Residue, then its C-alpha position, 0 to 999 in steps of 0.5 A: m561777630d561784630e557788624k562789620k565782619k558780618r557785612d564783609l562775610d555776607d559780601v563774600i558769600r554773595e560774590e561766591t554764590r553768584r559765580g558764573r552769573r552776572p557780577v555783583d558790584i560790591g562797592t555799589v551794594r555797600q553804597k546803597r546800604e550806607r545811603l539807606a542807613l542815612l535815610k533811616r536816620l533822617l526820617t527819624l529826625a524830630t522836626e520838619q526844620e531839622f529834616m529840611e536842614a539835613i536834606r539841604a546838607f545832603g545836597l538837595v535844593e529847596g523847591s526841587p522835585e527831589f526836595s519835595e519828594a523827600l519832604d513828602a516821604w518824611h511827612a508820610f513816615r511821621p505818625 
């Protein structure tokens, strides 16, 4: 089964098992999954300069607390 079909099936199963409980926003779940995948790719960039360019393109402003946190996370992830 290809990855997209598996994700769609997982989404349907998640919705069905939650019937009668608080509803799950599948759009939010998918968006979170996509952001985590992007973050994983960003953390594997080879140089600090590449990472900084990527997070600038992502919308973070150099000098902001979010930019510093992202850079700290990249440094912590690096061996």
